[in-house]
C-alpha positions as CSV (number, residue, x, y, z in Angstrom):
1,M,33.1,7.0,11.3
2,P,29.6,5.4,11.7
3,E,28.4,3.0,9.0
4,K,25.7,4.1,6.7
5,P,22.4,2.2,7.4
6,E,21.9,-0.7,5.0
7,H,18.2,0.0,4.6
8,T,16.0,3.0,4.9
9,D,12.2,3.0,4.5
10,D,10.5,4.8,1.7
11,L,10.5,8.0,3.7
12,G,14.3,7.9,3.9
13,S,14.5,7.2,7.7
14,D,17.0,5.0,9.3
15,E,15.1,1.8,10.5
16,R,17.3,1.5,13.6
17,T,15.7,4.6,15.2
18,H,12.4,3.7,16.8
19,P,11.2,1.5,13.9
20,A,8.0,0.5,15.5
21,A,6.9,4.0,16.3
22,R,8.0,5.4,12.9
23,G,6.4,2.5,11.1
24,L,3.1,3.0,12.9
25,L,3.1,6.7,12.3
26,A,3.9,6.2,8.6
27,R,1.2,3.6,8.3
28,L,-1.4,5.8,10.0
29,T,-0.6,8.9,8.0
30,L,0.4,7.6,4.6
31,G,-0.7,3.9,4.5
32,E,1.4,1.0,3.5
33,G,1.0,-1.4,0.5
34,G,-2.5,-1.5,-0.8
35,E,-3.6,1.0,1.9
36,V,-1.9,3.9,0.0
37,A,-4.8,4.0,-2.5
38,G,-7.2,4.4,0.4
39,T,-5.1,7.1,1.9
40,L,-5.0,9.0,-1.4
41,Y,-8.7,8.5,-2.0
42,G,-9.6,9.3,1.6
43,T,-7.5,12.5,1.5
44,V,-9.3,13.7,-1.6
45,I,-12.7,12.8,-0.1
46,V,-11.9,14.6,3.1
47,M,-10.7,17.7,1.3
48,A,-13.7,17.7,-1.0
49,T,-16.1,17.1,1.9
50,L,-14.6,19.8,4.0
51,T,-14.7,22.3,1.1
52,D,-18.3,21.4,0.2
53,A,-19.5,21.5,3.9
54,Y,-17.7,24.8,4.5
55,A,-20.0,26.4,2.0
56,T,-22.9,26.1,4.4
57,E,-21.3,25.2,7.8
58,R,-18.6,27.1,9.6
59,H,-18.4,25.5,13.0
60,P,-15.3,23.3,13.2
61,A,-16.9,20.6,15.4
62,K,-19.7,20.1,13.0
63,L,-17.3,20.1,10.1
64,A,-15.3,17.4,11.9
65,V,-18.4,15.3,12.3
66,I,-19.3,15.7,8.7
67,V,-15.7,14.8,7.5
68,V,-15.5,11.7,9.8
69,S,-19.0,10.5,9.0
70,T,-18.5,10.9,5.3
71,A,-15.2,9.0,5.5
72,L,-16.9,6.2,7.5
73,I,-19.8,6.0,4.9
74,I,-17.3,5.9,2.0
75,W,-15.2,3.3,3.8
76,V,-18.2,1.0,4.3
77,A,-19.3,1.5,0.7
78,H,-15.8,0.5,-0.4
79,L,-15.9,-2.6,1.8
80,H,-19.2,-3.6,0.3
81,A,-18.1,-2.9,-3.3
82,H,-14.8,-4.7,-3.0
83,G,-16.3,-7.5,-1.1
84,V,-18.9,-8.2,-3.7
85,A,-16.4,-7.7,-6.6
86,N,-13.9,-10.1,-4.9
87,S,-16.6,-12.7,-4.3
88,I,-17.7,-12.6,-8.0
89,V,-14.1,-12.7,-9.2
90,E,-13.2,-15.7,-7.0
91,G,-16.6,-17.4,-7.5
92,R,-17.2,-18.0,-3.8
93,R,-18.5,-16.4,-0.7
94,L,-15.8,-14.3,1.1
95,T,-14.5,-15.5,4.4
96,G,-14.0,-13.3,7.5
97,G,-10.3,-13.2,6.7
98,D,-11.1,-11.9,3.2
99,L,-13.2,-9.1,4.6
100,K,-10.5,-8.2,7.1
101,R,-8.0,-8.0,4.3
102,V,-10.3,-5.7,2.3
103,A,-11.0,-3.6,5.4
104,R,-7.3,-3.2,6.1
105,E,-6.6,-2.2,2.4
106,E,-9.3,0.5,2.6
107,L,-8.4,1.6,6.1
108,G,-6.6,4.6,4.6
109,I,-10.0,6.2,3.8
110,L,-10.8,6.4,7.5
111,L,-7.3,7.2,8.6
112,A,-7.1,10.1,6.1
113,A,-9.9,11.8,8.0
114,A,-8.2,11.6,11.5
115,P,-5.6,14.4,11.2
116,P,-7.9,17.0,9.6
117,A,-10.6,16.1,12.1
118,I,-8.2,16.7,14.9
119,A,-7.3,20.1,13.5
120,L,-11.0,20.9,13.3
121,V,-11.6,19.8,16.9
122,L,-8.7,22.0,18.1
123,G,-10.5,24.8,16.4
124,A,-13.8,24.0,18.0
125,A,-12.0,23.8,21.4
126,G,-10.5,27.3,20.9
127,V,-6.9,26.1,20.8
128,V,-6.6,27.6,17.3
129,D,-8.9,30.1,15.5
130,E,-11.8,28.3,13.8
131,T,-10.8,29.6,10.3
132,V,-7.2,28.6,10.9
133,A,-8.4,25.1,11.9
134,V,-10.1,24.7,8.5
135,W,-7.1,25.9,6.6
136,V,-4.8,23.6,8.7
137,A,-7.2,20.6,7.9
138,L,-6.9,21.4,4.2
139,G,-3.1,21.9,4.5
140,I,-2.8,18.5,6.1
141,G,-4.5,17.1,3.0
142,L,-2.1,18.9,0.7
143,I,0.9,17.7,2.7
144,T,-0.4,14.1,2.5
145,L,-0.8,14.4,-1.3
146,A,2.7,15.8,-1.7
147,A,4.2,13.1,0.6
148,E,2.5,10.3,-1.4
149,G,3.8,11.8,-4.6
150,L,7.3,11.9,-3.1
151,R,7.0,8.3,-1.9
152,Y,6.1,7.1,-5.3
153,A,8.9,9.1,-6.9
154,R,11.4,7.6,-4.5
155,L,10.1,4.1,-5.0
156,E,10.4,4.5,-8.8
157,H,13.8,6.1,-8.5
158,L,12.5,9.1,-10.6
159,G,14.8,12.0,-11.3
160,L,14.1,15.4,-9.9
161,V,12.0,16.6,-12.8
162,A,9.9,13.5,-13.0
163,A,9.5,13.5,-9.2
164,L,8.3,17.1,-9.3
165,V,5.8,16.2,-12.0
166,V,4.3,13.4,-9.9
167,I,4.2,15.6,-6.8
168,S,2.7,18.4,-8.8
169,L,0.0,16.2,-10.2
170,N,-1.0,15.1,-6.6
171,L,-0.9,18.7,-5.4
172,T,-2.9,20.0,-8.4
173,L,-5.7,17.8,-7.3
174,G,-5.6,19.1,-3.8
175,V,-5.1,22.7,-4.8
176,T,-8.1,22.5,-7.1
177,I,-10.2,21.4,-4.1
178,V,-8.8,24.3,-2.0
179,A,-9.6,26.7,-4.9
180,L,-13.2,25.5,-4.7
181,K,-13.1,26.3,-1.0
182,V,-12.0,29.8,-1.7
183,A,-14.6,30.2,-4.5
184,F,-17.4,29.1,-2.1
185,D,-16.0,31.3,0.7
186,H,-16.8,34.5,-1.3
């Protein structure tokens, strides 16, 4: 009988199976450490941007450009704001290493835009229907929000009810954004 793995990551996967690939995928999609805040924030920004832009623009390629450029602008604004705040708090000019740390912590904002943008590009390329691409992009956001809620619940060793509350809170934010999309669509 095989031994049970001694350690699993916060997604419940056995670390002995392709840890580098799984770790990179988890980091790129869900963030790690301080990046989680950027991932959550970026996901909400992407969903809100897509919903807002969809009110006036229907072409998936243009929507992808809007989503990615908005994420980039928000990321730069966060770098600036955190850089200035950290400099004031520490009473010194930040070093290049300080800025790299802040950039890494906020990288989730940019990375959150990648999967929805890919879905939109697939719609623009005709691989999937354009409307389906928009819904898939929003669905990716909802899945990300649910996964982050699950990660938090597992980390905190929450019971089923508490875990469902946390996941529901994250999803409520996303569903509210999707509801806005539906409202603007009619």
